[in-house]
C-alpha positions as CSV (number, residue, x, y, z in Angstrom):
1,X,53.9,25.8,-15.5
2,X,53.6,27.3,-19.0
3,X,54.4,31.0,-19.9
4,X,51.5,33.0,-21.3
5,X,51.0,36.5,-22.7
6,X,47.7,38.0,-21.6
7,X,46.4,41.0,-23.7
8,X,44.1,43.3,-21.8
9,X,42.8,46.0,-24.2
10,X,41.3,49.3,-23.0
11,X,41.0,48.0,-19.4
12,X,41.7,51.2,-17.5
13,X,41.2,55.0,-17.8
14,X,44.3,56.0,-16.0
15,X,47.2,55.2,-13.6
16,X,45.3,55.0,-10.3
17,X,42.8,52.6,-11.7
18,X,45.6,50.4,-13.1
19,X,47.5,50.5,-9.8
20,X,44.4,49.3,-8.0
21,X,44.0,46.5,-10.5
22,X,47.7,45.5,-10.0
23,X,47.1,45.3,-6.2
24,X,44.1,43.1,-6.7
25,X,46.1,40.9,-9.1
26,X,49.0,40.5,-6.7
27,X,46.7,39.7,-3.8
28,X,44.7,37.0,-5.7
29,X,47.8,35.5,-7.3
30,X,50.1,35.4,-4.3
31,X,47.6,34.7,-1.5
32,X,44.8,32.6,-3.2
33,X,46.3,31.0,-6.3
34,X,50.1,30.7,-5.8
35,X,50.1,27.1,-6.9
36,X,48.5,27.9,-10.3
37,X,49.6,31.4,-11.4
38,X,52.6,33.7,-11.1
39,X,52.8,37.3,-12.5
40,X,56.1,37.9,-14.1
41,X,55.8,41.4,-15.7
42,X,53.5,43.7,-17.6
43,X,53.9,46.3,-20.3
44,X,51.3,49.2,-20.2
45,X,49.9,50.2,-23.5
46,X,48.6,53.6,-24.6
47,X,45.4,52.7,-26.4
48,X,44.0,54.6,-29.4
49,X,40.8,55.5,-27.5
50,X,42.9,57.2,-24.8
51,X,42.8,54.5,-22.1
52,X,45.4,52.0,-20.9
53,X,45.8,48.4,-21.8
54,X,48.4,45.9,-20.9
55,X,50.4,42.9,-22.2
56,X,51.1,40.7,-19.1
57,X,53.5,37.8,-18.9
58,X,52.4,35.1,-16.5
59,X,53.4,31.6,-15.6
60,X,50.2,29.5,-15.1
61,X,49.1,25.9,-14.9
62,X,46.4,26.5,-17.6
63,X,44.5,29.2,-19.5
64,X,41.5,28.4,-17.4
65,X,43.5,29.4,-14.2
66,X,44.4,32.7,-15.9
67,X,40.7,33.4,-16.5
68,X,39.8,32.3,-13.0
69,X,42.5,34.7,-11.6
70,X,41.2,37.5,-13.8
71,X,37.6,36.9,-12.7
72,X,38.7,36.9,-9.0
73,X,40.8,40.1,-9.4
74,X,38.2,41.8,-11.7
75,X,40.6,42.1,-14.6
76,X,39.8,42.1,-18.3
77,X,41.2,39.4,-20.6
78,X,41.1,40.0,-24.4
79,X,43.4,37.2,-25.4
80,X,45.6,34.5,-23.8
81,X,48.6,33.3,-25.9
82,X,51.0,30.5,-24.9
83,X,54.6,31.6,-25.2
84,X,56.7,29.1,-27.2
85,X,60.2,30.6,-26.4
86,X,62.0,33.7,-25.2
87,X,64.6,35.5,-27.1
88,X,66.3,38.3,-25.1
89,X,68.3,40.7,-27.3
90,X,68.6,43.4,-24.6
91,X,67.4,43.8,-21.1
92,X,64.2,45.9,-20.7
93,X,65.1,49.6,-20.5
94,X,64.7,51.2,-17.1
């Protein structure tokens, strides 16, 4: 599987809506598509318009499977970018 960054711009109005989306994503990914997609982590973005977006890191068998997962979980997808390499300078802050 390949690593991808998925950008989801202005997808949510607040925390509860984002939490519900995360639950749907987990259910679809773990229960229905575990051979094709694996959620690694997400960074929540404060969007200029006041909503929330995310940059999500996934392992997936293809960009098409990422879009299928997003459709099944009712998630926005602005852009899918293959990750060429990882450079860790410091661990993510807690």
